[in-house]
N, C-alpha and C positions, 0 to 999 in steps of 0.2 A: 161271801157265802156263809150261811149260818153254821154254827159249830156242830149242829146235829146232822148235817148232811154227810152220808157215809157210803152211798152207792154210786159207782161210776159206770156209765153205759157208753161203750166205745163203738163207733162205726169201724168197719175193718178196712176196706180198700180206699186209699186216699187219706186215711186217718192214721191207723196203726201201721198198715202195710202199704208199700208203694210198689209200682211196677217199673221195671227197666226193660222197655221194649227194644232197646238197642241190641239186645242179645237174640232177638228173633230175626230169622233170615228174611230177605225181601222176595216177594213174588210179583210178577208183572200181571196186571189186570187192566185190560183196555188201554195199554200203553203207559199206565201209571205203575210206579214201583211202590209197593206198600209192604210194611213189615207184618208178617202173619205166621201163626203157628203152622199153617199149611205148607210153609217152606220146609218143615221138618217131617210131617206125616203125610205129605201129598202123595207119597208112593202108595198109600192105601187106596187113594182115589184111582190112581193108574192101574192098580191091581184089580179093583172091583168094578170100576166104570171106565174102561180104557177109551171108549168113544167120546167121553166127556172131557177128560183132562183136568189138570189142576186149575187152570185159568177159568174154564167154564164152571167148575164147581165153586170157585171163589166168588164168581159173579152171582151164583145162586145163593150163596151164604149171605152176601151183602143184601140181596133183595129180601131174604127171609128176616134178616136183622132189622131192616127198616120197617117191615110189616109188623114185627113183634113189638118194636119200640113204640109204634103208634098205638097199638092195642094196650100196652102197659100204661102209657100216659093217660089214656081215657078211663082206665078201670082200676088201677093199682093191683091188678092180678099179676102174679108172677108165673112165668113160663120156664120150664127147665131147659137146660142146654140140649137135652135129647130132642125136645120139641123144636128147637131152632134147627137142628140138623134134619129132622123129619121134614120140615117145611122146605129147607134148602133142597133136599133130595126130590121133593115133589116139583119145586120150581125147575129143577134140572131135568125133569121128565123121567125120573127113575121109575122103574116098574114097581107098582104098589106092593107087590109081594116081597120086595127086597128092602123096603123102607124101614120096617121095624127091626131088621137085622143090622143094617148099615148105620142107622142113626146113633145107637149107643156105641158102636165101634168108633165112629168118628168123634163123638162127644168125648169119649175117654181119652183118645189120642190128643185132642185139642186141650183138654183140661190138664193133662200131664205136662204139657209145655207151658201153659199159663202158670202153673205152680212153680216151675223152674225159674221164672223171671220175676218172682216176687222178692221184695227186700224188706227187712225189718231193721231200720237204722238204730244205732246204739242210743241216740237221744230219745227215740220212741220207746225203746226198752226201759229206759230210766223212768219215763212217765208212767208206764204200766206198773212198774215196781212201786212207785210212789202211791198210785191208786190202790194197789193190792194191800199196801201197808195200812191204809186208812179205812178199808172196809170192803164191801162186796164189789165184784167186777163182772160185767157182762159184755159180750160182743154181740151186736145186732147188725146184720149185714144184708144188703140186697145182693144176692148172688144166685146164679142159676144152676149151681151144682153143690148140693150140701156136702157130699163126700169130699170134694176137693177143698171146700172151705175148711173142713176139719183137718184135712191133710196139710194145708198151708199153716194152720195154727200149730200143728205138731212139728212141722218142718222147722219153724222158727222158735220153738220152745215156748210158745205163748199159752198153749192149752192148760198147763198145770197152774197158771196164775189167774185163770178165769173160772168163775163159778158156773156160768151157764152161757150157751151159745144159741142164738136165734137166727136161723138162715131163712130168707124169704122163700127159697124153693121148697123147703120142707113145710112151710106154713101155707103156701099158695097165695100169699099176699106180700106186697112189697111196700116199704116206706114210700110215701108219707102216711100210709095207713097206720094208725096208732096201735093196732093189735100187736105188732111185734114188740113194741116197748112195754105194753101191758103184760104180755107173756113173760118177758124178762123180769119185770117187777114182781109178778106173782111167784116166779121161781126163786127169786131172791128174798121173798117175804118182806118186801120194802114198799113203803108208801111213796107216791109221786113226789111229795115234798122232801123226801130223803134222798133223792136221786138227781143226777145231772147227766145229760146226754152230750157227748162230744162227737162232732162229725164235720165233714168238709162240704156237704151238699146243702145249699141254702133252702131247698124245698123238701127233699127227702128226709134229711136228718132233723132239721129244725122243725119241719112240719109234723113229723111223727112224734117228736117230743112234746110240742105244743098240744097236739091232739090228746096226749095221755096226761097232760097236766104237769109235765116235767120241764124244768129249766134247761136251756140249751146253751152250749158254747159252740159257736160256729167258727171253723177255721177258714177264714177268708184269705186264702193263699195269694190271690191276685190283687187284694186290696181294693176290690170294686165297691164294697159297701152293700148294704141291703137295698134291694130294688123294690120300688113301691108295689104293693100288692102281694109281696112274699111274706112268709112268717118272720117275725122279728125275734132274734135270739136274745137271751139275757146278757150274754157277753160275746164279744168278737175278738179273735186273735188272728195272727198271721201264720203261726206255726204251732204244732202240737206242744212242744216244750213250754210254750207260754201259758199253758193251762195250769201248771203246777201251783203258782201262787193263788189262783182262783179256787183250786181244790182245797187249799189250806185256809 
């Protein structure tokens, strides 16, 4: 890496932050046991939609999630967590007059539990400190709730070490659209040649960086290597701490 490079752009989930889903309770859906935040806040469903029940609502959430994921892949448009729950409620046959009230209630309950199972390993904290010492830092994340993204950054003490945060839900677009990277560069007053993007997704993170003219470091945790037809990163590592010598 050239000596002039001074800006580090981090993906958030799967890169700086990890999830420990083992702390989520199990719910049974169609005979399958799955870990879900619904195991914590399912009482809200029982209170507001007693005829549906937690299992019925979980089935509707899965259907809405599949629907939204298909739309995201085709457009790079981001949808909010509230929209996911609006669609789930409609899939569940909820009266339209109640959808706008219940969707944010359920979204807030869901996100509160998501934040609780995030982790910030000490080794990742050291990488962030190293990046902070050498120049500007941004977090660029695909996430469907901007408020919760900032809450997670605050919960783990990350926010004071970051100059700017770009969340897809706030922008309305998601990586691999390069707009998120370009916004971060503008807010850092940095040129693409002075930045490097670090992320764990071979399409979303590497693609967004490439589209904005920024070099990328891809964390290939599974060691699968670049698949033909996907964006090619400048560097490949197996874990976040391995980026430190590249930054230097």
